[in-house]
C-alpha positions in Angstrom: -0.2 -0.1 0.3 1.5 3.3 -0.6 1.8 6.2 2.3 2.6 9.5 1.7 5.4 9.8 4.6 4.4 14.0 4.8 0.9 14.3 5.9 -1.2 11.6 6.9 -3.6 11.9 4.1 -6.5 12.0 6.6 -5.8 15.3 7.0 -5.8 16.4 3.1 -8.7 18.4 1.2 -10.3 16.5 -1.6 -8.1 18.4 -4.6 -4.9 17.8 -2.8 -6.6 13.6 -2.5 -7.0 13.4 -5.9 -4.2 15.1 -7.5 -1.7 12.8 -5.5 -3.8 10.2 -6.6 -3.8 11.1 -10.3 0.5 11.6 -9.4 0.9 8.2 -8.2 1.5 9.2 -4.7 -1.1 8.2 -2.9 -4.4 5.5 -3.7 -7.0 5.2 -3.4 -6.8 1.9 -0.7 -4.3 4.2 1.3 -6.8 7.6 1.3 -9.3 5.1 2.8 -7.4 3.9 4.6 -6.2 6.3 6.3 -10.1 8.2 7.8 -11.4 4.9 8.2 -8.3 4.6 10.9 -9.7 8.1 12.1 -13.1 7.8 12.0 -11.7 4.3 14.4 -9.9 7.0 16.9 -13.2 9.3 17.2 -16.5 7.9 15.9 -17.1 6.7 19.4 -16.6 10.1 20.6 -18.1 12.4 17.9 -20.8 9.4 17.0 -21.0 10.9 13.4 -21.9 7.9 11.1 -25.0 5.8 10.9 -23.2 2.6 9.0 -20.0 1.6 8.5 -18.9 -1.3 6.4 -15.2 -1.2 6.7 -14.5 -4.2 4.3 -17.0 -3.0 1.5 -15.0 0.5 1.5 -11.6 -0.6 1.1 -12.6 -3.7 -1.2 -14.2 -0.2 -3.2 -11.4 1.6 -2.8 -9.3 -1.1 -4.5 -11.6 -1.1 -7.8 -10.9 2.2 -8.3 -6.7 1.7 -8.1 -7.8 -0.4 -10.8 -9.4 1.4 -13.1 -8.4 3.2 -15.9 -10.7 6.0 -16.5 -10.5 8.7 -14.1 -13.4 11.7 -13.3 -12.6 14.0 -10.9 -13.2 12.8 -8.0 -11.9 9.9 -8.8 -10.5 8.3 -4.8 -12.0 10.8 -2.6 -13.5 9.9 0.3 -17.0 11.3 0.7 -19.5 10.9 3.6 -23.8 11.1 2.6 -25.7 12.1 5.0 -28.8 9.4 5.5 -31.7 11.3 4.7 -29.9 10.6 0.7 -30.3 5.8 -0.4 -27.5 3.9 -1.0 -27.6 0.6 -2.6 -24.9 -0.3 -0.8 -26.1 0.8 2.2 -29.0 1.4 4.2 -31.0 4.6 4.4 -32.8 5.0 7.4 -33.8 9.0 7.9 -33.4 9.0 11.3 -36.4 6.7 12.4 -36.9 3.1 13.6 -39.3 3.2 11.4 -37.1 2.7 8.3 -34.3 0.8 10.4 -32.3 -1.6 7.7 -34.3 0.1 4.7 -32.1 -1.1 1.8 -32.8 1.3 -1.2 -32.8 -0.3 -4.8 -30.5 2.4 -6.1 -28.8 5.6 -4.9 -30.3 8.8 -5.0 -29.3 10.7 -8.6 -26.6 13.1 -6.9 -25.1 10.2 -5.4 -24.8 8.5 -8.4 -23.1 11.3 -9.5 -20.4 11.5 -7.1 -19.1 7.6 -7.6 -19.4 8.5 -11.2 -16.7 11.2 -11.2 -15.2 8.5 -8.2 -16.3 9.6 -5.9 -15.6 6.5 -2.9 -18.5 7.1 -0.4 -17.4 6.0 2.5 -20.2 5.6 5.0 -23.9 7.4 5.8 -23.7 10.4 8.6 -26.1 10.8 11.2 -29.3 13.0 10.4 -31.3 14.1 12.6 -35.0 12.4 12.8 -36.6 12.8 9.3 -34.3 16.3 8.7 -36.4 17.8 11.4 -35.4 18.3 14.9 -35.7 15.5 17.2 -31.0 14.7 17.5 -29.3 11.3 16.9 -25.9 10.6 18.7 -24.0 13.8 17.5 -21.0 15.8 19.0 -19.5 18.1 18.2 -15.9 17.7 17.5 -14.8 21.1 19.5 -16.5 20.5 22.0 -18.3 17.4 23.1 -20.9 18.7 25.3 -22.5 21.0 22.1 -24.2 20.3 19.7 -22.9 20.0 16.2 -25.9 21.7 14.8 -28.7 20.1 11.9 -29.6 17.6 10.5 -27.0 16.9 8.5 -24.9 16.4 12.0 -23.2 13.9 11.3 -21.6 15.5 7.3 -20.5 18.4 9.5 -18.6 17.1 12.4 -17.3 14.3 10.2 -15.5 17.1 8.0 -15.0 18.8 10.6 -12.5 15.8 12.2 -10.9 14.8 9.5 -12.8 12.1 9.0 -13.9 13.1 5.4 -13.0 15.5 2.7 -17.0 16.3 1.1 -20.8 15.2 2.8 -23.8 15.9 1.4 -25.6 17.7 3.6 -29.3 19.0 3.2 -31.3 21.6 3.5 -34.9 22.7 4.2 -34.4 25.9 7.3 -30.9 25.9 7.7 -29.6 22.0 8.0 -25.8 22.8 6.0 -25.5 26.3 6.2 -26.2 26.1 10.8 -24.4 22.5 11.6 -21.0 24.3 9.3 -20.7 26.5 11.2 -21.1 25.5 14.4 -18.4 22.9 13.1 -15.8 25.3 11.6 -16.4 23.7 8.5 -17.5 25.8 5.1 -21.2 24.6 4.0 -22.9 25.1 0.3 -26.2 25.2 -0.4 -26.9 26.6 -3.8 -30.1 27.8 -5.7 -32.4 25.5 -5.0 -32.9 22.7 -7.3 -29.2 23.4 -8.7 -28.7 19.9 -7.1 -30.6 16.9 -8.2 -33.3 16.2 -4.9 -33.9 12.3 -6.9 -33.4 9.6 -4.0 -33.9 12.3 -1.6 -35.7 11.3 1.2 -39.1 14.9 0.8 -39.6 16.9 3.6 -40.9 20.5 2.1 -40.8 20.1 -2.0 -40.9 23.4 -2.0 -37.6 24.4 0.0 -35.3 20.7 0.6 -31.7 21.7 -1.1 -28.8 19.3 -1.4 -25.7 21.4 0.3 -22.2 20.1 0.3 -19.6 20.7 3.5 -15.6 20.3 2.9 -12.9 21.9 4.3 -12.2 24.9 1.9 -14.0 27.2 -1.2 -11.8 25.6 -4.1 -13.4 21.5 -2.9 -17.0 23.0 -2.4 -16.5 24.5 -5.5 -14.9 20.5 -6.8 -17.6 19.1 -5.4 -20.3 21.0 -6.6 -19.5 22.1 -10.0 -19.6 17.9 -10.2 -22.6 17.7 -8.3 -24.4 20.0 -10.7 -22.2 20.0 -14.1 -21.6 23.2 -14.3 -18.2 24.0 -15.0 -18.8 28.5 -14.0 -18.9 26.6 -10.1 -15.8 25.6 -10.3 -14.2 29.2 -12.0 -11.3 31.0 -10.0 -11.0 33.8 -7.5 -12.7 37.0 -9.7 -9.7 39.5 -10.6 -11.4 42.7 -9.1 -12.4 42.8 -5.6 -16.2 42.1 -5.0 -19.2 44.2 -3.7 -20.1 43.1 -0.6 -23.9 44.0 1.1 -23.2 43.7 5.1 -25.9 43.2 6.9 -25.7 42.3 11.0 -28.8 41.5 11.7 -32.0 40.8 9.6 -35.5 42.3 10.1 -37.6 40.1 12.9 -35.0 38.2 13.7 -32.9 38.0 17.8 -29.8 40.3 17.3 -27.0 38.1 17.1 -24.4 37.8 20.2 -21.5 40.3 20.8 -19.2 37.9 19.5 -20.6 37.8 16.3 -21.4 40.7 15.6 -18.0 41.6 16.1 -16.8 38.4 13.9 -18.7 39.9 10.9 -17.6 43.4 11.3 -14.2 42.7 11.4 -13.7 39.5 9.1 -15.7 42.6 6.1 -13.4 45.1 7.6 -11.0 42.2 5.9 -12.2 42.2 3.0 -12.3 46.1 3.0 -8.7 46.2 2.8 -7.9 43.4 0.5 -10.1 46.1 -1.9 -13.5 44.9 -1.3 -16.1 47.6 -1.4 -19.0 47.1 1.0 -22.4 48.6 1.0 -25.2 48.6 3.3 -28.0 46.7 2.5 -31.7 47.9 2.7 -33.9 44.7 3.2 -37.9 45.4 1.8 -40.8 45.6 3.9 -42.4 42.8 5.0 -38.3 40.9 5.4 -39.2 40.2 8.8 -42.1 37.7 8.1 -40.6 35.9 5.6 -39.1 33.9 9.1 -43.4 32.5 10.4 -44.2 32.7 6.3 -41.0 30.0 6.2 -42.4 28.0 9.0 -45.8 28.0 7.6 -44.8 26.6 4.5 -42.3 23.7 5.7 -45.1 22.5 8.4 -47.5 22.8 5.2 -45.4 20.1 3.4 -44.1 18.3 5.9 -47.3 17.7 7.2 -48.2 15.8 3.1 -44.5 14.7 2.7 -44.6 12.6 5.8 -48.4 11.4 5.1 -47.1 7.9 5.6 -45.3 7.9 9.1 -48.2 10.6 10.2 -50.9 8.2 9.9 -49.1 4.9 9.9 -46.4 4.9 12.1 -47.4 7.6 14.7 -46.5 6.3 18.5 -42.7 6.3 16.1 -42.4 9.5 15.4 -40.4 12.6 18.1 -42.9 14.4 20.1 -41.3 17.2 18.9 -41.6 16.0 14.8 -45.5 14.6 16.2 -46.4 18.6 17.1 -45.0 19.9 14.1 -46.7 17.6 11.1 -50.0 18.2 13.6 -49.2 22.2 12.9 -48.8 21.3 9.2 -51.9 19.4 9.2 -54.0 22.2 10.7 -52.7 24.9 8.1 -55.7 25.6 5.7 -54.1 25.5 1.6 -55.9 29.6 1.9 -52.7 30.2 4.4 -50.1 28.0 3.0 -50.3 29.6 -0.4 -50.9 32.9 1.5 -47.2 31.8 2.5 -45.9 30.9 -0.9 -47.6 34.6 -2.3 -46.0 37.0 0.4 -42.2 35.4 -0.1 -42.9 35.9 -3.9 -43.6 38.8 -3.6 -40.7 39.8 -0.9 -38.4 37.6 -2.4 -38.8 39.8 -6.0 -38.3 43.0 -4.4 -34.8 41.2 -2.4 -33.3 40.2 -5.2 -33.9 44.1 -6.3 -32.7 44.9 -3.4 -29.8 42.5 -3.9 -29.0 44.1 -7.5 -25.9 44.9 -8.0 -23.7 43.2 -4.6 -21.6 40.2 -5.9 -23.1 38.8 -2.4 -24.4 39.9 1.5 -22.1 38.8 5.0 -24.3 38.3 7.4 -24.8 35.5 10.4 -24.8 31.6 10.2 -25.9 31.8 13.7 -27.0 33.2 16.4 -24.2 32.5 18.4 -21.3 29.5 19.6 -23.0 26.4 19.0 -25.4 26.0 22.4 -24.7 23.4 25.2 -26.1 20.4 25.0 -27.2 17.3 22.0 -31.1 17.6 23.0 -31.6 20.5 20.4 -29.9 21.9 17.4 -29.9 25.4 18.0 -31.7 28.0 16.1 -32.3 28.2 12.2 -33.4 32.0 12.0 -30.8 33.2 10.5 -31.2 30.3 7.6 -35.3 30.2 7.3 -35.9 33.1 4.5 -32.5 32.8 2.4 -34.1 29.2 2.4 -37.7 30.3 1.5 -36.2 32.9 -0.9 -34.6 29.5 -2.4 -31.5 31.4 -2.1 -27.8 30.2 -3.1 -26.4 30.8 0.8 -22.4 30.1 2.1 -21.3 29.5 5.4 -16.9 29.8 6.6 -15.4 30.3 9.4 -14.2 33.2 11.0 -13.2 33.2 14.0 -14.0 31.6 17.4 -16.3 32.4 20.1 -15.8 33.2 24.3 -15.5 29.4 24.2 -13.0 28.9 21.0 -15.6 27.0 19.5 -16.2 28.7 16.1 -18.3 31.4 14.4 -19.2 31.1 10.8 -19.8 33.8 8.2 -23.2 33.6 6.1 -22.8 34.4 2.3 -26.3 35.3 0.6 -26.1 36.0 -3.5 -29.1 36.9 -6.3 -31.3 34.3 -7.6 -28.9 32.2 -9.6 -25.9 33.5 -8.5 -23.7 30.7 -7.3 -20.8 31.0 -9.0 -20.5 34.1 -7.9 -21.0 33.6 -4.7 -18.3 30.8 -4.9 -15.6 33.3 -6.1 -16.8 36.3 -3.8 -16.7 32.7 -0.7 -12.8 31.9 -2.5 -12.1 36.0 -2.1 -13.1 36.1 2.4 -11.8 32.9 3.1 -8.3 34.7 1.5 -9.3 37.2 3.0 -9.6 35.8 6.5 -6.6 33.4 6.1 
């Protein structure tokens, strides 16, 4: 087995792994072995994984080493949130209702990753049906704190160097918040940019597949493969970006002092590198978007999980049962009004974002909270998710308890490629 004496492959990013395998400095088997060793060392404490099969994964890696055709992710290990179907691992969606469920096919996004040469290490823990009831995962920076949710295991696995890339999904804040809490880069692209077929549905107009990595470059690489959009993998912008600065959102609680200071400091670092900062005037009614998001999510979840609600209610957590009951009680007129309100305010918000490359705002209220019985408040993600806008979080510093705090970049509709370029600029300004 070939190894790299200078660096443990589990510490390498996706591009480093791919390039080292292509150059013959590493094998896919060596990389997989390093990641599985790291998992064995840390999994009992972090609890990031729902399903693993060491021998199957190593056998698949050996097959990749023998393959003559090589894609842009050849040999790169990935973690798959246990909400996306996989033909070779169970998909249980964080519930006993689907214990041992074996899908007949991969989710579309997983199939695209495998076609590009990626190696699926296993399935990562999700909260129950990607909602509120947490799984076993702890934050690798402090095991007494939540990793966020619902993509808990994916964020923890990437942060703890168990895998360089991971899938997440977001219906409220389930990519951005856990990535921020765990100190990694999380990207929720525009709604529908990554195909959702084979992912367990929760809310048809909100569910979005996203990705996590330890650098913006790796997020861009993974996203470009999954979307077929080479523009997502653009190099850094030649011109300094125009960044809108928004420290608070109308109607949302105020972020912690530490979060506000770090957002402001990040903005000033960007300005020192040549970025232009502008205040963002959000449209009247923006404060209603968080509540409109809750109505849409609850109503659509009651429909998407109708089988589980009507047939397996006793297996649902009290929190999920309450959400589904709430959604089932919402009349269609109220749901329609929430959708229409979101569309109208969203059109006005798009005008407010016109001329900006991205908006810099908090990803969450504060550091990851203490305790593993909840996953934190998604209030700073709800409006942008309802508006189906591309969002990205990256680490901007540490809070008073030495926990990561993330900044969130938001772009105008379908501004994904530019958002990734701006994120590279911000990452470089902070490094």
